[in-house]
N, C-alpha and C positions, 0 to 999 in steps of 0.2 A: 029128603032134604027140605028144610023149611023155606018158605018164600023169602024170609029175611036173608038167609044165606045165598039164595039164588039171585037176589037183586043187589048183592053187595058190589059196589063199584071196584073196578080193577085199579090197583095202585100203580101210579106212573113209575117208570124206571129212569132214574136220573144218572147222568154221567158223573164220575167223581175224579176229575183230573188232578185234584190236590193230593191224591194218593201217589201220583207219579213222581219219580225222581229223575234228575238230569245231572250230568257232570259239569255243565257250563253255567248253571244258575240254581239258586236255592228253591226249595219247594214253597209254594204259596197258595193261598186259597183262591179259587176261581168263582166267578159269578156265572152260573149256567142258567140259560133261559130256554124255554121250549120253542121248537120250530117244527115246520112241516117236514115230512119224509119225502122231500122232492129234491132233485138235483139243483144245487145253487142256494138252497135254503139254509143248510148247515154251514157253520164256519167256526174258526178258532182264532182268537187274537191272543198270542202268547205274551206280548209285551204288556197288554192291559189285563191279562188273566181273565179273559171272557170267552164264553163258548155258547153256541146255539146248536142244539141237537133235538131230534124228536124223542119223546118220552114213551113211545109205544112199546109193546111187547112183541110185535111182529118181527120177522127176519130182517126186513129192510131197515127198520128203525134200529135194530140191534147192531147191524153192520155199519150203519152211518155213525152210530156212537163210537164204535171201535175205530172207524176211520179218523174221526176227530180226536179221539184219545191218542192215536198214534201221532197225529200232527203235534199235539201238545207235548208228546214224549220226545220227538226226534227233530222236528223242523226248526230251522234257524229262527231266532227271536226276531231279528231284522235282517234284511238283505239290502245293503246300501247300493244305490245306483252306481256310485263311483267304482265299486268292486266289480259289478256286473259288466260295466263298460270296459274295465281293464281286462276282463276275460274275453271281450269281443263276442258276447252272446246276448241275444234279445232277452229282456227280463221275463216276458210272458212265456218264452220257451223254457226257461229255468223253472218257472212256476208249474208248467205242465209236466216237466220231468219230475218235480217233487211230488206231484199227484200220483204219478206212476210208482215212484218209490214207496209212498205211503200205502197205496193199494197192494203192492207186492208184500210189504211187511204185514199188512192185515191178513193176507193169505197165509204167510208163514206162521202167524199167531193162531191159526186154526179157524179163522172166519172165512166165509165164502164171499169174495169180492163181487161175484156175479149178482149178488143180492142188491148191489148198488144201482143196478139198471132199473130205471123207472118208466121206460117207454119213450122218453123225450129224445133219445139218442138218434132214432131213425129220422125224426123230423129235423134235427140239427144237421144230419148228413144230407138230407134233401136240400136244405138251404145252401149248404156249402157247394153242393153239386150244381145247383141252379146258377149260383154266382161265380162259378169257376174259381172259387177261393182256395187255391192250392195250399198256400202257406197257412191259412186259417185252419184248413182241414188237417194239416200235419200237426199243428199245435193241439187241436182237439183230440186227434187220434192218440197222440203221445200221452195225454192225461188219462185216457181210458184204455191204453194198450194192455194186452194180456187178459182182458176181461170180456164178458159177453157184451158189455156196453160198447167196447171197441169194435166188435164184429157187427153190431147193429148199426153203428155209425157208418161204417164202410158200406153196408148194405143200403143204407139210406142214400148215400152219395150215388150209388149205382142206379137209383130210380130215375135220375135225370142226366147222369153223365157216366156212361159205362166205362169209357176209357180211363177216366179219373179213378173210378172204383178199382179197376185192375191195377193201376199204379199204386194206389193206397194199400192194396193187399200186399204188394211187395215191401212197402214201408213197414207195415205191421209185422210182417214176417221178420224183417231185418231187426226191428226194435226188440222183439221178443228174443231173438237170438243174442242180441247184445246184452240183454238182462241176464240170460243164462251164463254169458261170459263173465259178467260182473260177479255173479254168485260163485262161479268157479274160481275166479282170481282172488276172491276174498276168503277162500277156504270153505268148502261146502258145509262142513260140520259147525262152523262158527260164523257163517256168512250173515245170518240175521243179526247177530250181535254186533258185527263190525259195520254192516250197512246201516244199522240203526244207532250207531255210536254218537253220543253228544260230547265226546272228548274234544277239547278245544284244539282246533287246527289253525295255525297262523298262515293265512293265505296272503301272498304278496302281490302287489301290482305297482306299476310306475305311475306317479301322478303327473300333472301337466308340467311340472318342473323337472321331470325325469328322476325324482327321488323315489326310493322304494318305500311303500306304505304297507303296513300290515293290517289285516282285518281278521277278526276271530270268527271262525265258521265251524260248525260241527263236523267232525271227521267223516261221519256217514254221508253227509251232504256232498262232501268232496269226492269220495270214492264211488258214489252211485249217481246222485242227481246231476252233478256237473258233468260227469262222463256221459250220462244219457243225453243231456242237452247238447253236448259237443257232437255226439253221434247224430242226433236228429237234425242238427244244423246243416249237415251235408245234403239234406233233402230239400232245403228251402231254395226258392228261386228269387232272383232279384236282390238277395242279401245272403251273406255268408258264403260258403264254398260248397260245391261248385255252383255255377249258375249266375255269377255276377253279371248284371246287365241283361239277363235273359228272363223275360217274363212269361215265356210259354210253359204250359203245364207239361211235365215230362210224360213220355210214353211209359208203359210198364217195363220195357227193356231198359230205358234210361233210368227209371227209378231203381231198378235192381242194380244197375251200375253205380248209382250214387251211393248206395249202401256199401259198396266195395271200395270206395275212395280211401277208406282207412287203410286198406291193404296197399295203396299206392302212395302213402305218406312219405315224406322225406325229411331228413335233418337239414338244418340251415348250413350254409357255407361257413367254414371256419375262418375267422379273422383274428389274428393275434394282436394283442395290445402290448407293446414293449413297455416295461416299467423298470425304473432304476433299482439296482440292488447294490447300494454302496457299502453296506455293513458286512463285515466278515465275522463269522461266528462258527466255532467248531461244534458247539452244542453237546448234548448228552449222547445222541446216537451217531453224530457225525464223526467225532474222534473221542477217545477215552484213554485213560491210563490203566494198564494191567500190570500185575506183579511179575517180576522176573528175577533170576539169580545172577544176572549180569548187569553191571552198570557202574556209575561213579558215585552217585549220591544215595546212601541208604535211607530213603524216605520212609520205608516201612520197617523200621527196626524192631517193632513189636512182633513181627513174624519170625524173628530169630528163634523164639522158643516154641511157637505154635506151628510153624510150617516145616515139615520134614525136608523140603527142598531148599529151605533158607532163602526164599524169594523176598529179599529185603529191598531190592531196587524196583523201579518201575520204568515203563516205557510207554510212549504214545502209540496207539494203533488206530487205524481207521475202522469204523463200523462197516457193515455190509452195504451201507447206503440203501437206496430204495427209491421207488416212485410213489408219490402220494398225489392222487387226482381228487380235487374237491369240487363237488357240486355246490355252487353258491347261489342257486335259485331260491326264490322266496319260500318254497315249501320246506327248505332245510332250516330257515330261520337262524343262520349262523351270524354271530357278531364278529367284529374285528378281534376281540379278545379271544374268542374261540379259535380263530385261525392263528393268531399270534402265539397262543399256547402251543400249538403244533409246531410252529416255526422255531420256538425256543427249544423244544424237545428234539426236533429232527431236521435242523438246517443242513446236515450232511446229505440229506436226500434232495431229490428234485421234487418240488412242490408246485403243483399247477392248479389254478382255479379256472372255472368256466361258468358262463351263464349267458343266454341269448335273449335279446329283447324281442318279444313276440311280434312277428310280422316285419321286422326290420331287415335291411339288406346290406347296410354298410357300417353297422355298429360293431366294434371289436367285441368278441365273445369268449376269448381265452387268453390267459396271461400266466407267465412263469413267475411265481412269487419267491421261490428260493431255488438256487442251482448249485448244489454241492458246496455249501458254505457261503455263497454270495446271497445275501438276504435283503429283501425289501424292507425299508424303514416303516415303522408304525405310522399310520395315517396316510400311507400311499397304496394300501391294498385296495383294489377295486371292490365295490360293495355288491357287484352283480347287477344283472339287467332284468330281474324278475322271473324269467323263465329258464327252462333247461335248453331245449332246442338243438344242441350240438353234442349230445352224450356220446353217440357212436364215433364221430370224427375226433372228439376230445380223447377218447380211449386210444385211437390210433396215433394221435399226436404224442401222447404220453409214452406209448409203447416204443416209439422210435428213439426215445431218450433213455430207454432202459438198458442197463448193462447185464451181461450174462450172470445169472444166478441171483439177481436182485429181486426182492419182493415188490409186488405191485399192489398198493392199497388204494381202493376207490371209496371215498367218503360220499355216499349217496343213499337216498331212501328208496331207490329202485323205481321211482316214477319218472321214466324217460319220455320225452315228448318231441313233437315235430317242430317245424319252424314257426308255427303259430301257438306253440306251447300246449298242444292237445296230445293226450296220450293215445298212441296207436299200437295195436297189437304187433304189427310186423316190425316196428322199431324196437319193441321190447324183445322180440325174438332175436334181432340182430345183436343187441347188447348182451343177452344171455350167452349167445354163441361166442362173443368176444371174451366173456368171463371164463368160459370153458377152455377156449383155445389158448389164451395167454396165462391161465392160472391166476386170475385176479382175485384178490380177497376183498370183498365189499364189506364195509361197516357203515353205521349210520351217524357216528359222531366223531369229532377229532380225538376225544379221549380214547375211544375204541381203537382209533388208528395208531395212537402212541403205544397202547398196550400190544397191538398186533406187531408193530415194528420191533418191540423188545422181544417178543416171542420168536420173531424171524431170525434173531441172532443165534438161536439154538435149534430151530426146526423150520421145515418148509411149510409155509402157510398153504392151506388147501384152497381150491377155487370155491368161492362162496358168494351167494346172491342175497340181496335184501328186498323186502317189500313183497306184497301179494302179487304184483304184476310179473315179476321175473321168476318167482319160485314155481316149482312143479311138485306134483304129489310124490315123486320119487326122491326128493331131496331130504336131507337130515332135518330135524326140527329147527336147528339154528341156521338153516339155509345152505349148509355145505353140500356141494354137488357130489353125489355118489359116483365113484369111478365106474365106467361102463364095463 
């Protein structure tokens, strides 16, 4: 080899984020600048289309570029403080949870997240341990969870605070378990696609005037990052739950118990809001005319030649009726027109809406919109309180109004939550058991509910669930629960 070839400089490797596509914004050119291969030196600003990454060919530089490219691919363009406050979550906890999601997606893409470890993690852990900074340690650990950096951070804490190290190990174990649950709940075969989805999700919160306000957030952020942050919030002291007002660092046993608080979650207490139903309407499904060969007025004279039974008369018959339970939380994004379309089609049914205001204790959270022909006027249907919170009690409320043989349709996306509007595994289990026990047919839109009610006139609707949280691997592809 010639000296000329031996001394040729190594070409830098630049990131190309403009090659990436997203569902929530168009592709645009990025300005990429070179940075050092150290923690905190690389960053991505999606709104300004800027990125700083190392240009080296070593493994660390390569994985840092992959990490920032995943940020550019999946992270929210902006995260408004109003939305985060509406979720009752610290902003920096959400940022840390997003770092974990990105690291895990980097691993799913075939890169080694352990290469992001640069040796500074041990020192960062030492500082947290020296300062007894439990909440700061939880935030840092969440951002590095599931990687060698997370293990090194915990080991650094133990150099000055052994008790805190043991408690953090319980936190790390619980967070990794929660991530595995997220992967499982989103379908192992397509978990990466769903967790990294930038499909627009309309997240709803209540503003200071108690009006429902919608914010657009990537779907993957909702199903993974928000859930991780909600889970990690259980370990914070002096803020969040549990630990309000308690500034002492938890023992390892207490930290382990904090991770299990999700299993002790509860629905809010059901509070009914009476609403007037002055209008009478038989509707399409409530009552209808059918042909008969007995009567006084031959309204169907054309059947004289086409119907062997000469059914030229008609009579009014009632439909089977039914129960329609509607989740009016912000994640459903239902408008009054959506709900009123269902009222027009099925006022012969009992139609019930529900939605709980997160953290409240005296705000009505369930209402009967239509009761077998008695219908609420347009403009008087409650808009909802932002959250779910009472899914299980609402199902029991509706079941008590069900007549024998009637179909039960539940319009819900399957994201059932506790009294603070956090998804909890045990509450999802409760709702799935209700669906199986009562033979409930879940759908995600009012149009699907109308179609299901029409099918119910001729067949029995199967028990069916919606959404990744309530489905299990043994269910049919459409969510129908297979008979045992």
